[in-house]
C-alpha positions as CSV (number, residue, x, y, z in Angstrom):
1,M,-46.8,15.2,-83.3
2,N,-50.1,13.3,-83.8
3,E,-48.1,10.2,-84.8
4,K,-46.2,10.2,-81.5
5,I,-49.5,10.5,-79.6
6,Y,-51.0,7.6,-81.6
7,K,-48.0,5.4,-81.0
8,T,-48.0,6.2,-77.2
9,M,-51.7,5.4,-77.0
10,S,-51.3,2.1,-78.9
11,A,-48.4,1.0,-76.6
12,S,-50.5,1.9,-73.5
13,G,-53.5,0.0,-74.8
14,V,-51.5,-3.1,-75.6
15,S,-49.7,-3.0,-72.2
16,S,-53.0,-2.6,-70.4
17,I,-54.4,-5.7,-72.1
18,V,-51.4,-7.7,-71.3
19,V,-51.4,-6.7,-67.7
20,G,-55.1,-7.5,-67.5
21,I,-54.6,-11.0,-68.9
22,I,-51.7,-11.7,-66.4
23,I,-53.8,-10.5,-63.4
24,A,-56.7,-12.6,-64.5
25,T,-54.5,-15.7,-64.9
26,V,-52.9,-15.2,-61.5
27,G,-56.2,-14.6,-59.8
28,I,-57.7,-17.8,-61.3
29,G,-54.6,-19.7,-60.2
30,C,-54.8,-18.4,-56.6
31,G,-58.5,-19.3,-56.5
32,I,-57.9,-22.9,-57.6
33,V,-55.1,-23.3,-55.1
34,S,-57.3,-22.0,-52.3
35,I,-60.1,-24.4,-53.1
36,I,-57.7,-27.3,-53.1
37,F,-56.1,-26.4,-49.8
38,G,-59.5,-25.8,-48.3
39,G,-60.6,-29.3,-49.3
40,H,-57.5,-30.8,-47.8
41,L,-58.1,-29.0,-44.5
42,L,-61.8,-30.1,-44.4
43,K,-60.7,-33.7,-45.1
44,K,-58.0,-33.7,-42.3
45,R,-60.1,-31.9,-39.6
46,K,-61.2,-35.3,-38.2
47,Q,-57.6,-36.2,-37.4
48,I,-57.2,-33.2,-35.0
49,V,-57.4,-34.1,-31.3
50,F,-57.7,-31.4,-28.7
């Protein structure tokens, strides 16, 4: 019984770490893309004529 609980907790811990790493990577990627597109928008704003 205790061995089953130990294995379940181990699997949960590993999966939580993996999910955390994936979320951090995606978050950093989205931040970089937002900064790049923001820079492009600021650079191109002079070309807009109303």
